[in-house]
DRENTORKOL-3810 file (N, C-alpha, C; in nm, 4 decimals):
REM DRENTORKOL-3810
@n.u->0.6362; n.v->-1.9711; n.w->1.1464; ca.u->0.6652; ca.v->-1.9192; ca.w->1.0129; c.u->0.5555; c.v->-1.9632; c.w->0.9170
@n.u->0.4969; n.v->-1.8717; n.w->0.8438; ca.u->0.3879; ca.v->-1.9070; ca.w->0.7531; c.u->0.4350; c.v->-1.9943; c.w->0.6374
@n.u->0.3432; n.v->-2.0803; n.w->0.5908; ca.u->0.3730; ca.v->-2.1660; ca.w->0.4763; c.u->0.3670; c.v->-2.0884; c.w->0.3460
@n.u->0.3049; n.v->-1.9736; n.w->0.3463; ca.u->0.2839; ca.v->-1.8991; ca.w->0.2228; c.u->0.3263; c.v->-1.7535; c.w->0.2375
@n.u->0.4560; n.v->-1.7272; n.w->0.2379; ca.u->0.4996; ca.v->-1.5880; ca.w->0.2499; c.u->0.4615; c.v->-1.5076; c.w->0.1256
@n.u->0.4482; n.v->-1.3798; n.w->0.1445; ca.u->0.4139; ca.v->-1.2881; ca.w->0.0364; c.u->0.5202; c.v->-1.1805; c.w->0.0280
@n.u->0.5399; n.v->-1.1263; n.w->-0.0908; ca.u->0.6228; ca.v->-1.0064; ca.w->-0.1051; c.u->0.5315; c.v->-0.8936; c.w->-0.1515
@n.u->0.5664; n.v->-0.7717; n.w->-0.1095; ca.u->0.4857; ca.v->-0.6544; ca.w->-0.1428; c.u->0.5778; c.v->-0.5467; c.w->-0.1971
@n.u->0.5441; n.v->-0.4933; n.w->-0.3142; ca.u->0.6180; ca.v->-0.3814; ca.w->-0.3728; c.u->0.5189; c.v->-0.2687; c.w->-0.3981
@n.u->0.5620; n.v->-0.1446; n.w->-0.3684; ca.u->0.4742; ca.v->-0.0288; ca.w->-0.3827; c.u->0.5435; c.v->0.0779; c.w->-0.4662
@n.u->0.4686; n.v->0.1353; n.w->-0.5609; ca.u->0.5179; ca.v->0.2452; ca.w->-0.6447; c.u->0.4256; c.v->0.3654; c.w->-0.6248
@n.u->0.4686; n.v->0.4650; n.w->-0.5435; ca.u->0.3851; ca.v->0.5836; ca.w->-0.5235; c.u->0.4018; c.v->0.6848; c.w->-0.6361
@n.u->0.2996; n.v->0.7699; n.w->-0.6532; ca.u->0.3049; ca.v->0.8731; ca.w->-0.7570; c.u->0.2247; c.v->0.9949; c.w->-0.7115
@n.u->0.2815; n.v->1.1127; n.w->-0.7284; ca.u->0.2129; ca.v->1.2374; ca.w->-0.6954; c.u->0.1187; c.v->1.2741; c.w->-0.8099
@n.u->-0.0037; n.v->1.3133; n.w->-0.7770; ca.u->-0.1032; ca.v->1.3514; ca.w->-0.8775; c.u->-0.1252; c.v->1.5022; c.w->-0.8706
@n.u->-0.0433; n.v->1.5758; n.w->-0.9442; ca.u->-0.0467; ca.v->1.7224; ca.w->-0.9398; c.u->-0.1820; c.v->1.7776; c.w->-0.9829
@n.u->-0.2463; n.v->1.7140; n.w->-1.0821; ca.u->-0.3734; ca.v->1.7652; ca.w->-1.1335; c.u->-0.4893; c.v->1.7482; c.w->-1.0351
@n.u->-0.4697; n.v->1.6693; n.w->-0.9301; ca.u->-0.5723; ca.v->1.6501; ca.w->-0.8275; c.u->-0.5296; c.v->1.7104; c.w->-0.6935
@n.u->-0.4268; n.v->1.7957; n.w->-0.6970; ca.u->-0.3710; ca.v->1.8557; ca.w->-0.5760; c.u->-0.3812; c.v->2.0077; c.w->-0.5820
@n.u->-0.3758; n.v->2.0707; n.w->-0.4642; ca.u->-0.3800; ca.v->2.2162; ca.w->-0.4552; c.u->-0.2968; c.v->2.2605; c.w->-0.3352
@n.u->-0.1766; n.v->2.3129; n.w->-0.3624; ca.u->-0.0887; ca.v->2.3567; ca.w->-0.2535; c.u->-0.1543; c.v->2.4669; c.w->-0.1709
@n.u->-0.2272; n.v->2.5572; n.w->-0.2361; ca.u->-0.2897; ca.v->2.6680; ca.w->-0.1614; c.u->-0.3982; c.v->2.6183; c.w->-0.0663
@n.u->-0.4572; n.v->2.5021; n.w->-0.0960; ca.u->-0.5595; ca.v->2.4428; ca.w->-0.0093; c.u->-0.5045; c.v->2.3292; c.w->0.0779
@n.u->-0.3728; n.v->2.3088; n.w->0.0732; ca.u->-0.3079; ca.v->2.1994; ca.w->0.1479; c.u->-0.3698; c.v->2.0634; c.w->0.1156
@n.u->-0.3899; n.v->2.0386; n.w->-0.0127; ca.u->-0.4391; ca.v->1.9092; ca.w->-0.0595; c.u->-0.3343; c.v->1.8515; c.w->-0.1541
@n.u->-0.2784; n.v->1.7387; n.w->-0.1149; ca.u->-0.1754; ca.v->1.6714; ca.w->-0.1939; c.u->-0.2237; c.v->1.5285; c.w->-0.2174
@n.u->-0.2502; n.v->1.4961; n.w->-0.3424; ca.u->-0.3099; ca.v->1.3678; ca.w->-0.3776; c.u->-0.2046; c.v->1.2759; c.w->-0.4389
@n.u->-0.2076; n.v->1.1513; n.w->-0.3950; ca.u->-0.1113; ca.v->1.0512; ca.w->-0.4408; c.u->-0.1847; c.v->0.9248; c.w->-0.4826
@n.u->-0.1289; n.v->0.8569; n.w->-0.5815; ca.u->-0.1719; ca.v->0.7208; ca.w->-0.6112; c.u->-0.0564; c.v->0.6301; c.w->-0.5716
@n.u->-0.0875; n.v->0.5051; n.w->-0.5508; ca.u->0.0175; ca.v->0.4066; ca.w->-0.5258; c.u->-0.0269; c.v->0.2753; c.w->-0.5887
@n.u->0.0666; n.v->0.2141; n.w->-0.6589; ca.u->0.0404; ca.v->0.0860; ca.w->-0.7227; c.u->0.1122; c.v->-0.0209; c.w->-0.6423
@n.u->0.0368; n.v->-0.1207; n.w->-0.5991; ca.u->0.0895; ca.v->-0.2272; ca.w->-0.5144; c.u->0.0899; c.v->-0.3576; c.w->-0.5933
@n.u->0.2012; n.v->-0.4293; n.w->-0.5848; ca.u->0.2093; ca.v->-0.5641; ca.w->-0.6399; c.u->0.2326; c.v->-0.6597; c.w->-0.5239
@n.u->0.1379; n.v->-0.7508; n.w->-0.5031; ca.u->0.1461; ca.v->-0.8511; ca.w->-0.3971; c.u->0.1725; c.v->-0.9846; c.w->-0.4660
@n.u->0.2785; n.v->-1.0539; n.w->-0.4234; ca.u->0.3159; ca.v->-1.1808; ca.w->-0.4857; c.u->0.3204; c.v->-1.2911; c.w->-0.3808
@n.u->0.2582; n.v->-1.4029; n.w->-0.4118; ca.u->0.2660; ca.v->-1.5201; ca.w->-0.3251; c.u->0.3963; c.v->-1.5921; c.w->-0.3584
@n.u->0.4941; n.v->-1.5802; n.w->-0.2703; ca.u->0.6252; ca.v->-1.6425; ca.w->-0.2920; c.u->0.6360; c.v->-1.7773; c.w->-0.2221
@n.u->0.5264; n.v->-1.8244; n.w->-0.1665; ca.u->0.5268; ca.v->-1.9507; ca.w->-0.0935; c.u->0.4836; c.v->-2.0677; c.w->-0.1793
@n.u->0.4499; n.v->-2.1770; n.w->-0.1124; ca.u->0.4151; ca.v->-2.3009; ca.w->-0.1821; c.u->0.2683; c.v->-2.3397; c.w->-0.1645
@n.u->0.1892; n.v->-2.2523; n.w->-0.1005; ca.u->0.0483; ca.v->-2.2804; ca.w->-0.0739; c.u->-0.0354; c.v->-2.1607; c.w->-0.1191
@n.u->-0.1492; n.v->-2.1867; n.w->-0.1820; ca.u->-0.2395; ca.v->-2.0775; ca.w->-0.2205; c.u->-0.2897; c.v->-2.0060; c.w->-0.0953
@n.u->-0.3086; n.v->-1.8750; n.w->-0.1082; ca.u->-0.3562; ca.v->-1.7960; ca.w->0.0057; c.u->-0.4393; c.v->-1.6791; c.w->-0.0454
@n.u->-0.5314; n.v->-1.6337; n.w->0.0407; ca.u->-0.6225; ca.v->-1.5257; ca.w->0.0037; c.u->-0.5962; c.v->-1.4029; c.w->0.0897
@n.u->-0.5884; n.v->-1.2884; n.w->0.0223; ca.u->-0.5748; ca.v->-1.1602; ca.w->0.0910; c.u->-0.7146; c.v->-1.1210; c.w->0.1394
@n.u->-0.7314; n.v->-1.1134; n.w->0.2714; ca.u->-0.8633; ca.v->-1.0908; ca.w->0.3308; c.u->-0.8868; c.v->-0.9445; c.w->0.3660
@n.u->-0.7852; n.v->-0.8791; n.w->0.4246; ca.u->-0.8053; ca.v->-0.7425; ca.w->0.4737; c.u->-0.6759; c.v->-0.6628; c.w->0.4655
@n.u->-0.6922; n.v->-0.5290; n.w->0.4796; ca.u->-0.5775; ca.v->-0.4391; ca.w->0.4756; c.u->-0.5800; c.v->-0.3482; c.w->0.5980
@n.u->-0.4624; n.v->-0.2993; n.w->0.6340; ca.u->-0.4475; ca.v->-0.2036; ca.w->0.7446; c.u->-0.3349; c.v->-0.1084; c.w->0.7054
@n.u->-0.3685; n.v->0.0187; n.w->0.6872; ca.u->-0.2711; ca.v->0.1205; ca.w->0.6475; c.u->-0.2558; c.v->0.2239; c.w->0.7585
@n.u->-0.1332; n.v->0.2715; n.w->0.7778; ca.u->-0.1026; ca.v->0.3853; ca.w->0.8638; c.u->-0.0406; c.v->0.4916; c.w->0.7743
@n.u->-0.1049; n.v->0.6086; n.w->0.7696; ca.u->-0.0635; ca.v->0.7165; ca.w->0.6799; c.u->-0.0302; c.v->0.8380; c.w->0.7652
@n.u->0.0896; n.v->0.8920; n.w->0.7480; ca.u->0.1341; ca.v->1.0090; ca.w->0.8244; c.u->0.1863; c.v->1.1143; c.w->0.7289
@n.u->0.1524; n.v->1.2415; n.w->0.7546; ca.u->0.2091; ca.v->1.3468; ca.w->0.6708; c.u->0.3020; c.v->1.4362; c.w->0.7526
@n.u->0.3780; n.v->1.5191; n.w->0.6819; ca.u->0.4816; ca.v->1.6012; ca.w->0.7441; c.u->0.4254; c.v->1.7068; c.w->0.8382
@n.u->0.2961; n.v->1.7359; n.w->0.8299; ca.u->0.2369; ca.v->1.8351; ca.w->0.9199; c.u->0.1837; c.v->1.7712; c.w->1.0484
@n.u->0.2035; n.v->1.6405; n.w->1.0641; ca.u->0.1631; ca.v->1.5725; ca.w->1.1867; c.u->0.0275; c.v->1.5054; c.w->1.1829
@n.u->-0.0415; n.v->1.5120; n.w->1.0707; ca.u->-0.1712; ca.v->1.4448; ca.w->1.0586; c.u->-0.1506; c.v->1.2953; c.w->1.0332
@n.u->-0.2323; n.v->1.2140; n.w->1.0987; ca.u->-0.2256; ca.v->1.0687; ca.w->1.0822; c.u->-0.3621; c.v->1.0149; c.w->1.0429
@n.u->-0.3601; n.v->0.9105; n.w->0.9612; ca.u->-0.4824; ca.v->0.8406; ca.w->0.9223; c.u->-0.4581; c.v->0.6919; c.w->0.9406
@n.u->-0.5602; n.v->0.6215; n.w->0.9838; ca.u->-0.5542; ca.v->0.4765; ca.w->0.9911; c.u->-0.6685; c.v->0.4234; c.w->0.9068
@n.u->-0.6372; n.v->0.3333; n.w->0.8147; ca.u->-0.7378; ca.v->0.2783; ca.w->0.7244; c.u->-0.7386; c.v->0.1270; c.w->0.7406
@n.u->-0.8548; n.v->0.0726; n.w->0.7752; ca.u->-0.8730; ca.v->-0.0723; ca.w->0.7862; c.u->-0.9931; c.v->-0.1106; c.w->0.7018
@n.u->-0.9862; n.v->-0.2270; n.w->0.6400; ca.u->-1.1012; ca.v->-0.2709; ca.w->0.5631; c.u->-1.0800; c.v->-0.4074; c.w->0.5023
@n.u->-1.1882; n.v->-0.4638; n.w->0.4538; ca.u->-1.1818; ca.v->-0.5931; ca.w->0.3874; c.u->-1.1261; c.v->-0.5767; c.w->0.2472
@n.u->-1.0394; n.v->-0.6680; n.w->0.2081; ca.u->-0.9872; ca.v->-0.6726; ca.w->0.0723; c.u->-0.9128; c.v->-0.5481; c.w->0.0298
@n.u->-0.8901; n.v->-0.5403; n.w->-0.0999; ca.u->-0.8270; ca.v->-0.4246; ca.w->-0.1638; c.u->-0.9074; c.v->-0.3937; c.w->-0.2893
@n.u->-0.9383; n.v->-0.2686; n.w->-0.3100; ca.u->-1.0223; ca.v->-0.2212; ca.w->-0.4209; c.u->-1.1443; c.v->-0.3114; c.w->-0.4445
@n.u->-1.2075; n.v->-0.3533; n.w->-0.3347; ca.u->-1.3284; ca.v->-0.4339; ca.w->-0.3439; c.u->-1.3066; c.v->-0.5807; c.w->-0.3746
@n.u->-1.1824; n.v->-0.6255; n.w->-0.3716; ca.u->-1.1521; ca.v->-0.7648; ca.w->-0.4034; c.u->-1.0763; c.v->-0.8308; c.w->-0.2890
@n.u->-1.0881; n.v->-0.9630; n.w->-0.2810; ca.u->-1.0104; ca.v->-1.0445; ca.w->-0.1884; c.u->-0.9418; c.v->-1.1529; c.w->-0.2721
@n.u->-0.8326; n.v->-1.1153; n.w->-0.3394; ca.u->-0.7720; ca.v->-1.2077; ca.w->-0.4357; c.u->-0.7146; c.v->-1.3339; c.w->-0.3712
@n.u->-0.7381; n.v->-1.4464; n.w->-0.4377; ca.u->-0.6786; ca.v->-1.5746; ca.w->-0.4007; c.u->-0.5586; c.v->-1.5939; c.w->-0.4919
@n.u->-0.4400; n.v->-1.6051; n.w->-0.4320; ca.u->-0.3169; ca.v->-1.6142; ca.w->-0.5106; c.u->-0.2547; c.v->-1.7524; c.w->-0.4977
@n.u->-0.2379; n.v->-1.8187; n.w->-0.6106; ca.u->-0.1664; ca.v->-1.9453; ca.w->-0.6146; c.u->-0.0175; c.v->-1.9181; c.w->-0.5960
@n.u->0.0617; n.v->-2.0189; n.w->-0.5609; ca.u->0.2063; ca.v->-1.9978; ca.w->-0.5485; c.u->0.2638; c.v->-1.9367; c.w->-0.6765
@n.u->0.3426; n.v->-1.8313; n.w->-0.6603; ca.u->0.4047; ca.v->-1.7632; ca.w->-0.7732; c.u->0.3168; c.v->-1.6592; c.w->-0.8403
@n.u->0.1905; n.v->-1.6517; n.w->-0.8031; ca.u->0.0975; ca.v->-1.5580; ca.w->-0.8659; c.u->0.1045; c.v->-1.4208; c.w->-0.7984
@n.u->0.0826; n.v->-1.3162; n.w->-0.8796; ca.u->0.0827; ca.v->-1.1787; ca.w->-0.8294; c.u->-0.0523; c.v->-1.1131; c.w->-0.8534
@n.u->-0.0820; n.v->-1.0134; n.w->-0.7709; ca.u->-0.2008; ca.v->-0.9296; ca.w->-0.7866; c.u->-0.1534; c.v->-0.7855; c.w->-0.7794
@n.u->-0.1951; n.v->-0.7053; n.w->-0.8766; ca.u->-0.1514; ca.v->-0.5657; ca.w->-0.8840; c.u->-0.2749; c.v->-0.4761; c.w->-0.8835
@n.u->-0.2698; n.v->-0.3703; n.w->-0.8029; ca.u->-0.3812; ca.v->-0.2763; ca.w->-0.7993; c.u->-0.3291; c.v->-0.1365; c.w->-0.7708
@n.u->-0.4110; n.v->-0.0375; n.w->-0.8028; ca.u->-0.3770; ca.v->0.1024; ca.w->-0.7770; c.u->-0.4863; c.v->0.1643; c.w->-0.6917
@n.u->-0.4440; n.v->0.2391; n.w->-0.5913; ca.u->-0.5358; ca.v->0.3112; ca.w->-0.5046; c.u->-0.4767; c.v->0.4489; c.w->-0.4789
@n.u->-0.5318; n.v->0.5226; n.w->-0.3843; ca.u->-0.4811; ca.v->0.6568; ca.w->-0.3612; c.u->-0.5117; c.v->0.7092; c.w->-0.2234
@n.u->-0.4506; n.v->0.8239; n.w->-0.1914; ca.u->-0.4762; ca.v->0.8914; ca.w->-0.0646; c.u->-0.4460; c.v->1.0398; c.w->-0.0803
@n.u->-0.4985; n.v->1.1177; n.w->0.0136; ca.u->-0.4720; ca.v->1.2617; ca.w->0.0168; c.u->-0.4032; c.v->1.2961; c.w->0.1473
@n.u->-0.3047; n.v->1.3857; n.w->0.1371; ca.u->-0.2355; ca.v->1.4376; ca.w->0.2545; c.u->-0.2633; c.v->1.5862; c.w->0.2669
@n.u->-0.2379; n.v->1.6403; n.w->0.3864; ca.u->-0.2505; ca.v->1.7835; ca.w->0.4094; c.u->-0.1142; c.v->1.8519; c.w->0.4075
@n.u->-0.0119; n.v->1.7790; n.w->0.3655; ca.u->0.1244; ca.v->1.8316; ca.w->0.3544; c.u->0.1863; c.v->1.7715; c.w->0.2286
@n.u->0.2927; n.v->1.8335; n.w->0.1746; ca.u->0.3508; ca.v->1.7841; ca.w->0.0496; c.u->0.4296; c.v->1.6541; c.w->0.0622
@n.u->0.4479; n.v->1.6047; n.w->0.1837; ca.u->0.5182; ca.v->1.4773; ca.w->0.1980; c.u->0.4630; c.v->1.3999; c.w->0.3165
@n.u->0.4884; n.v->1.2698; n.w->0.3131; ca.u->0.4430; ca.v->1.1826; ca.w->0.4203; c.u->0.4904; c.v->1.0411; c.w->0.3960
@n.u->0.4402; n.v->0.9494; n.w->0.4775; ca.u->0.4761; ca.v->0.8087; ca.w->0.4641; c.u->0.3512; c.v->0.7227; c.w->0.4788
@n.u->0.3616; n.v->0.6026; n.w->0.4249; ca.u->0.2578; ca.v->0.5007; ca.w->0.4420; c.u->0.3250; c.v->0.3680; c.w->0.4708
@n.u->0.2611; n.v->0.2868; n.w->0.5521; ca.u->0.3008; ca.v->0.1480; ca.w->0.5725; c.u->0.1815; c.v->0.0753; c.w->0.6336
@n.u->0.1925; n.v->-0.0555; n.w->0.6442; ca.u->0.0811; ca.v->-0.1287; ca.w->0.7004; c.u->0.0982; c.v->-0.2782; c.w->0.6883
@n.u->-0.0149; n.v->-0.3479; n.w->0.6701; ca.u->-0.0100; ca.v->-0.4931; ca.w->0.6583; c.u->-0.1367; c.v->-0.5442; c.w->0.5893
@n.u->-0.1245; n.v->-0.6642; n.w->0.5361; ca.u->-0.2386; ca.v->-0.7373; ca.w->0.4819; c.u->-0.2624; c.v->-0.8586; c.w->0.5708
@n.u->-0.3884; n.v->-0.8920; n.w->0.5928; ca.u->-0.4250; ca.v->-1.0135; ca.w->0.6645; c.u->-0.4550; c.v->-1.1190; c.w->0.5591
@n.u->-0.3869; n.v->-1.2330; n.w->0.5705; ca.u->-0.3923; ca.v->-1.3376; ca.w->0.4684; c.u->-0.4285; c.v->-1.4707; c.w->0.5345
@n.u->-0.5048; n.v->-1.5536; n.w->0.4622; ca.u->-0.5377; ca.v->-1.6879; ca.w->0.5083; c.u->-0.5003; c.v->-1.7864; c.w->0.3981
@n.u->-0.4229; n.v->-1.8900; n.w->0.4354; ca.u->-0.3849; ca.v->-1.9915; ca.w->0.3369; c.u->-0.5015; c.v->-2.0871; c.w->0.3139
@n.u->-0.4920; n.v->-2.1655; n.w->0.2059; ca.u->-0.5959; ca.v->-2.2644; ca.w->0.1782; c.u->-0.6009; c.v->-2.3712; c.w->0.2872
@n.u->-0.4945; n.v->-2.3807; n.w->0.3680; ca.u->-0.4908; ca.v->-2.4754; ca.w->0.4797; c.u->-0.5459; c.v->-2.4137; c.w->0.6081
@n.u->-0.5886; n.v->-2.2869; n.w->0.6016; ca.u->-0.6476; ca.v->-2.2216; ca.w->0.7175; c.u->-0.5505; c.v->-2.1449; c.w->0.8050
@n.u->-0.4228; n.v->-2.1430; n.w->0.7689; ca.u->-0.3254; ca.v->-2.0663; ca.w->0.8471; c.u->-0.3469; c.v->-1.9172; c.w->0.8219
@n.u->-0.3428; n.v->-1.8387; n.w->0.9296; ca.u->-0.3665; ca.v->-1.6943; ca.w->0.9212; c.u->-0.2390; c.v->-1.6207; c.w->0.9593
@n.u->-0.2090; n.v->-1.5147; n.w->0.8856; ca.u->-0.0914; ca.v->-1.4344; ca.w->0.9198; c.u->-0.1009; c.v->-1.2968; c.w->0.8566
@n.u->-0.0192; n.v->-1.2060; n.w->0.9089; ca.u->-0.0102; ca.v->-1.0705; ca.w->0.8558; c.u->0.1115; c.v->-1.0594; c.w->0.7653
@n.u->0.0947; n.v->-0.9918; n.w->0.6538; ca.u->0.2039; ca.v->-0.9634; ca.w->0.5603; c.u->0.2376; c.v->-0.8154; c.w->0.5741
@n.u->0.3600; n.v->-0.7819; n.w->0.6165; ca.u->0.3944; ca.v->-0.6402; ca.w->0.6312; c.u->0.4046; c.v->-0.5689; c.w->0.4965
@n.u->0.3563; n.v->-0.4449; n.w->0.4940; ca.u->0.3735; ca.v->-0.3572; ca.w->0.3783; c.u->0.4834; c.v->-0.2594; c.w->0.4168
@n.u->0.5972; n.v->-0.2607; n.w->0.3469; ca.u->0.7088; ca.v->-0.1745; ca.w->0.3870; c.u->0.6734; c.v->-0.0263; c.w->0.3762
@n.u->0.7326; n.v->0.0533; n.w->0.4650; ca.u->0.7089; ca.v->0.1973; ca.w->0.4621; c.u->0.7620; c.v->0.2557; c.w->0.3320
@n.u->0.6829; n.v->0.3469; n.w->0.2744; ca.u->0.7279; ca.v->0.4189; ca.w->0.1558; c.u->0.6933; c.v->0.5659; c.w->0.1712
@n.u->0.7641; n.v->0.6484; n.w->0.0944; ca.u->0.7518; ca.v->0.7936; ca.w->0.1039; c.u->0.6559; c.v->0.8450; c.w->-0.0026
@n.u->0.5706; n.v->0.9378; n.w->0.0379; ca.u->0.4851; ca.v->1.0130; ca.w->-0.0537; c.u->0.5418; c.v->1.1539; c.w->-0.0557
@n.u->0.5862; n.v->1.1981; n.w->-0.1717; ca.u->0.6482; ca.v->1.3302; ca.w->-0.1807; c.u->0.5986; c.v->1.4017; c.w->-0.3050
@n.u->0.5433; n.v->1.5208; n.w->-0.2842; ca.u->0.4885; ca.v->1.5983; ca.w->-0.3951; c.u->0.5989; c.v->1.6409; c.w->-0.4898
@n.u->0.5697; n.v->1.6303; n.w->-0.6175; ca.u->0.6586; ca.v->1.6759; ca.w->-0.7243; c.u->0.6174; c.v->1.8189; c.w->-0.7560
@n.u->0.6819; n.v->1.9112; n.w->-0.6892; ca.u->0.6477; ca.v->2.0521; ca.w->-0.7099; c.u->0.7556; c.v->2.1140; c.w->-0.7973
@n.u->0.7314; n.v->2.1115; n.w->-0.9283; ca.u->0.8241; ca.v->2.1714; ca.w->-1.0232; c.u->0.9456; c.v->2.0883; c.w->-1.0581
@n.u->0.9464; n.v->1.9619; n.w->-1.0227; ca.u->1.0619; ca.v->1.8779; ca.w->-1.0545; c.u->1.0179; c.v->1.7429; c.w->-1.1048
@n.u->1.1093; n.v->1.6495; n.w->-1.1025; ca.u->1.0796; ca.v->1.5141; ca.w->-1.1477; c.u->1.0038; c.v->1.4392; c.w->-1.0384
@n.u->0.9192; n.v->1.3424; n.w->-1.0755; ca.u->0.8483; ca.v->1.2633; ca.w->-0.9758; c.u->0.9460; c.v->1.1928; c.w->-0.8820
@n.u->0.9061; n.v->1.1813; n.w->-0.7575; ca.u->0.9897; ca.v->1.1178; ca.w->-0.6564; c.u->0.9254; c.v->0.9863; c.w->-0.6167
@n.u->1.0036; n.v->0.8793; n.w->-0.6135; ca.u->0.9545; ca.v->0.7491; ca.w->-0.5714; c.u->1.0604; c.v->0.6856; c.w->-0.4834
@n.u->1.0312; n.v->0.6747; n.w->-0.3542; ca.u->1.1278; ca.v->0.6171; ca.w->-0.2620; c.u->1.0592; c.v->0.5179; c.w->-0.1703
@n.u->1.1291; n.v->0.4084; n.w->-0.1406; ca.u->1.0831; ca.v->0.3103; ca.w->-0.0432; c.u->1.1834; c.v->0.3100; c.w->0.0697
@n.u->1.1350; n.v->0.3135; n.w->0.1934; ca.u->1.2222; ca.v->0.3087; ca.w->0.3094; c.u->1.2401; c.v->0.1641; c.w->0.3502
@n.u->1.3622; n.v->0.1271; n.w->0.3865; ca.u->1.3887; ca.v->-0.0109; ca.w->0.4310; c.u->1.4301; c.v->-0.0114; c.w->0.5751
END
């Protein structure tokens, strides 16, 4: 069990002005809040996302940090960022993990819970997290 657990919350949003249903381009932003809920400082080193859309297309995204940063979070500290993705269908899901290293050198993965990306086509924005 890691000494420095993290919590992850995600708020997805459909970006209608950057989407085109006739071209099968559906653009979403998502705002992530990562909180160090443990008792030891830890650094977010890398990310791994699995993105699936309703038409069967899948994307895997791996990379160092988030939005060009590798935040070091003290106990109780949060880091919030916004990023985005494009789907070829009006709905899909995302989930993944962050690779984290504590100041004591312990390494572990923090799961990112699956959430739904759903285009707001003529209605209210949809924001759902799957548990």
